[in-house]
C-alpha positions as CSV (number, residue, x, y, z in Angstrom):
1,M,0.0,-17.1,17.9
2,P,-1.2,-13.5,17.9
3,P,-3.0,-12.4,14.7
4,W,-0.7,-9.4,13.9
5,T,2.9,-8.3,14.0
6,L,4.3,-4.9,13.2
7,H,8.1,-4.5,12.6
8,R,9.6,-1.0,13.0
9,G,12.3,-0.4,10.4
10,D,13.3,-0.1,6.8
11,A,11.1,-2.3,4.6
12,L,13.9,-3.9,2.5
13,T,16.0,-4.6,5.6
14,V,13.2,-6.3,7.5
15,L,11.9,-8.2,4.5
16,H,15.1,-10.1,4.3
17,T,14.4,-11.5,7.8
18,L,10.9,-12.8,7.1
19,P,10.5,-16.5,6.3
20,T,10.0,-17.8,2.7
21,G,6.5,-18.8,1.7
22,S,4.9,-17.4,4.9
23,V,2.1,-15.0,3.7
24,D,-0.9,-15.4,1.4
25,A,-1.2,-11.9,0.0
26,V,0.9,-8.6,-0.3
27,I,-1.3,-5.5,-0.2
28,T,0.7,-2.2,0.1
29,D,0.8,1.5,-0.4
30,P,4.4,2.5,-0.9
31,P,5.8,6.1,-1.0
32,Y,4.9,7.1,-4.5
33,N,8.0,9.3,-5.0
34,S,5.8,11.4,-7.2
35,G,3.9,14.6,-6.7
36,G,5.6,16.9,-9.2
37,T,5.9,17.5,-12.9
38,T,9.7,17.8,-12.9
39,P,12.5,15.7,-11.3
40,A,13.4,18.7,-9.0
41,S,9.9,18.9,-7.7
42,R,9.6,15.2,-7.0
43,T,12.9,14.8,-5.3
44,G,13.4,18.2,-3.6
45,S,10.2,18.5,-1.5
46,T,8.8,16.8,1.5
47,A,5.9,14.3,1.2
48,R,3.6,16.7,3.1
49,K,4.3,19.6,0.7
50,K,3.6,17.3,-2.3
51,Y,0.5,15.5,-1.2
52,V,-1.2,17.8,1.3
53,S,-3.2,20.9,0.3
54,S,-1.8,24.2,1.7
55,D,-5.2,24.9,3.4
56,A,-5.3,21.5,5.2
57,L,-6.1,21.9,8.9
58,H,-4.6,18.7,10.2
59,A,-1.0,18.4,11.5
60,L,-0.3,14.8,10.6
61,P,3.4,13.8,10.5
62,D,5.5,13.8,7.3
63,F,7.1,10.5,6.2
64,E,10.5,9.5,4.8
65,G,11.4,7.7,1.6
66,D,9.6,9.8,-0.9
67,S,12.5,11.5,-2.7
68,R,13.8,9.0,-5.1
69,D,14.2,9.7,-8.8
70,Q,12.8,7.3,-11.4
71,R,15.8,5.1,-11.7
72,G,16.3,4.8,-8.0
73,Y,12.6,4.1,-7.5
74,L,12.6,1.4,-10.1
75,A,15.7,-0.3,-8.6
76,W,14.4,0.0,-5.0
77,M,10.9,-1.2,-5.8
78,T,12.1,-4.2,-7.8
79,L,14.2,-5.3,-4.8
80,V,11.3,-4.8,-2.3
81,L,8.8,-6.6,-4.5
82,G,11.4,-9.4,-5.2
83,Q,11.5,-10.1,-1.4
84,C,7.7,-9.9,-1.2
85,L,7.6,-12.6,-3.9
86,R,9.9,-14.9,-1.9
87,I,7.9,-14.4,1.3
88,S,4.6,-15.1,-0.4
89,R,3.2,-18.5,-1.2
90,T,2.5,-19.7,-4.8
91,G,-0.8,-18.2,-6.0
92,S,-0.6,-15.3,-3.6
93,P,-1.9,-11.9,-5.0
94,L,-0.1,-8.6,-4.9
95,L,-2.0,-5.3,-4.8
96,I,0.1,-2.1,-4.9
97,F,-1.1,1.4,-5.1
98,T,0.3,4.0,-7.4
99,D,-0.6,7.3,-9.2
100,F,-0.6,8.1,-12.9
101,R,3.1,9.3,-12.9
102,Q,4.5,6.2,-11.3
103,L,2.1,3.6,-12.9
104,P,4.5,2.7,-15.7
105,V,7.6,2.3,-13.5
106,T,5.7,0.4,-10.8
107,S,4.4,-2.1,-13.4
108,D,8.0,-2.5,-14.7
109,A,9.2,-3.1,-11.1
110,L,6.6,-5.8,-10.2
111,Q,7.4,-7.7,-13.4
112,A,11.1,-7.4,-13.0
113,A,10.7,-8.8,-9.5
114,G,9.0,-11.9,-10.9
115,W,5.3,-11.2,-10.3
116,T,2.8,-12.0,-13.1
117,W,0.9,-8.7,-13.9
118,R,-2.8,-9.3,-14.0
119,G,-4.4,-5.9,-14.4
120,I,-5.1,-2.3,-13.1
121,V,-7.9,-1.5,-10.8
122,P,-8.8,2.3,-10.8
123,W,-9.7,3.8,-7.5
124,H,-12.1,6.8,-8.0
125,K,-11.8,9.6,-5.4
126,P,-15.1,11.5,-5.2
127,I,-13.4,14.3,-3.2
128,S,-10.4,15.4,-5.2
129,R,-8.6,18.5,-6.3
130,P,-9.9,20.4,-9.4
131,Y,-7.3,21.0,-12.2
132,R,-7.6,24.4,-13.9
133,G,-7.5,24.1,-17.7
134,G,-7.9,20.2,-17.7
135,F,-9.3,17.2,-16.0
136,K,-9.6,16.5,-12.2
137,R,-7.2,13.9,-10.9
138,E,-9.9,11.8,-9.5
139,C,-8.1,8.4,-9.7
140,E,-5.3,6.5,-8.3
141,Y,-4.6,2.9,-9.3
142,V,-4.1,-0.5,-7.8
143,L,-1.8,-2.8,-9.8
144,W,-2.8,-6.5,-9.4
145,A,-0.3,-9.3,-9.8
146,T,0.1,-12.8,-8.6
147,N,2.9,-15.2,-7.6
148,G,2.3,-17.7,-10.4
149,P,-1.3,-18.7,-11.3
150,V,-4.4,-17.1,-9.9
151,D,-5.5,-19.3,-6.9
152,A,-9.2,-19.3,-7.7
153,A,-9.8,-22.7,-6.3
154,R,-8.8,-21.6,-2.7
155,N,-10.5,-18.2,-3.0
156,P,-13.4,-18.2,-5.6
157,I,-14.2,-14.5,-5.4
158,Y,-15.6,-12.1,-8.0
159,L,-14.4,-8.6,-7.3
160,P,-15.2,-5.3,-9.2
161,G,-12.6,-3.8,-11.4
162,L,-13.4,-0.3,-10.2
163,F,-13.8,1.2,-6.7
164,S,-15.1,4.6,-5.5
165,A,-14.3,5.8,-1.9
166,S,-13.2,8.9,-0.3
167,Q,-10.2,9.3,2.0
168,P,-11.0,9.7,5.7
169,R,-11.5,13.1,7.1
170,G,-11.5,14.7,10.5
171,S,-10.7,12.5,13.5
172,K,-10.6,9.4,11.2
173,R,-7.6,10.7,9.3
174,H,-4.4,9.2,10.7
175,H,-1.9,9.6,7.8
176,I,-1.4,12.1,5.0
177,T,-2.0,9.6,2.3
178,Q,-4.3,7.2,4.2
179,K,-6.5,5.0,2.1
180,P,-10.2,4.7,2.8
181,D,-11.2,1.8,5.2
182,A,-14.2,1.0,2.9
183,L,-11.7,0.5,0.0
184,M,-9.4,-1.7,2.0
185,T,-12.3,-3.8,3.3
186,E,-13.0,-4.7,-0.3
187,L,-9.5,-5.2,-1.5
188,I,-8.6,-7.5,1.4
189,K,-11.0,-10.1,-0.1
190,V,-8.3,-11.0,-2.6
191,C,-6.5,-12.8,0.2
192,V,-7.7,-16.3,0.9
193,P,-10.0,-16.5,4.0
194,E,-8.0,-16.9,7.3
195,G,-4.8,-16.2,5.3
196,T,-1.9,-13.8,6.2
197,V,-1.5,-10.4,4.6
198,L,1.9,-8.6,4.3
199,D,2.2,-4.9,4.0
200,P,5.8,-3.6,3.9
201,F,4.7,0.0,4.0
202,T,2.1,-0.1,6.8
203,G,1.6,3.6,7.4
204,S,-1.2,4.1,9.9
205,G,-2.3,0.5,9.5
206,S,-5.4,0.5,7.2
207,T,-4.4,-2.7,5.4
208,G,-3.9,-4.4,8.8
209,V,-7.2,-3.2,10.3
210,A,-9.0,-4.5,7.2
211,A,-7.1,-7.9,7.5
212,L,-7.9,-8.4,11.1
213,A,-11.5,-7.3,10.9
214,S,-12.0,-9.9,8.2
215,G,-10.4,-12.8,10.3
216,R,-7.1,-12.7,8.5
217,D,-3.6,-12.3,10.1
218,F,-1.3,-9.4,9.4
219,V,2.4,-8.7,9.2
220,G,3.5,-5.1,8.7
221,I,6.6,-3.0,8.5
222,E,6.8,0.7,9.1
223,L,9.8,3.0,9.0
224,S,8.5,5.9,11.0
225,E,8.3,5.3,14.8
226,A,5.6,8.0,15.2
227,I,3.5,6.5,12.4
228,A,4.1,3.0,13.7
229,T,2.8,4.0,17.1
230,T,-0.5,5.1,15.4
231,A,-0.7,1.9,13.5
232,R,-0.2,-0.2,16.7
233,T,-3.0,1.6,18.4
234,R,-5.3,1.0,15.5
235,L,-4.3,-2.7,15.2
236,A,-4.7,-3.3,18.9
237,D,-8.3,-2.0,18.6
238,V,-9.2,-5.0,16.4
239,G,-6.7,-7.7,17.3
240,E,-4.5,-9.0,20.1
241,A,-1.1,-7.2,20.2
242,A,2.0,-9.1,19.2
């Protein structure tokens, strides 16, 4: 079988079609539905306006699904992560990115979905925006959970509890919220060797690229056709197309 598959469609809809107990890890960067200090600024603006500096030179496409309020985000994320739990094997890890605003509700969602919450891994961003009158927002966060017990016997790893990496720039930037390849290369190690990684919010494919480069298989889902096209190109560079 080919080492990767990318489904184009709504994450929750596609997840219902995937077989139970078929993946060994879920590593994902969902739309944060964040980016503002008030409900209006979170739900009434595009993702690009919320997450991209006004002086940015790139013209990367916007993405959908980033305008839910807190109650909607909690309900939706609980349903998504519940399906991810069903699809994952016992002992599988979940890594899910979030920012400081959505950290509480994301931790609620993963626990409501049935995952066992194991911890928070800060991601330090050396290149980040200053904040006048306060502290730089130099961190985002990775919530770590498991489907039941930690499967240390199958994957006896010792990973750091803090990572530092800058987002790609220039021609290496493919998505407005793209995570660093160096960071994903480290995080992918939480999946058992030669296992299968699921990412229901594939974006430009950084999780899949890291999975394939490490000898693991990948199953992804992406809503935007334009962004999925970018992901397919990147995945095809490191693995046989599905």
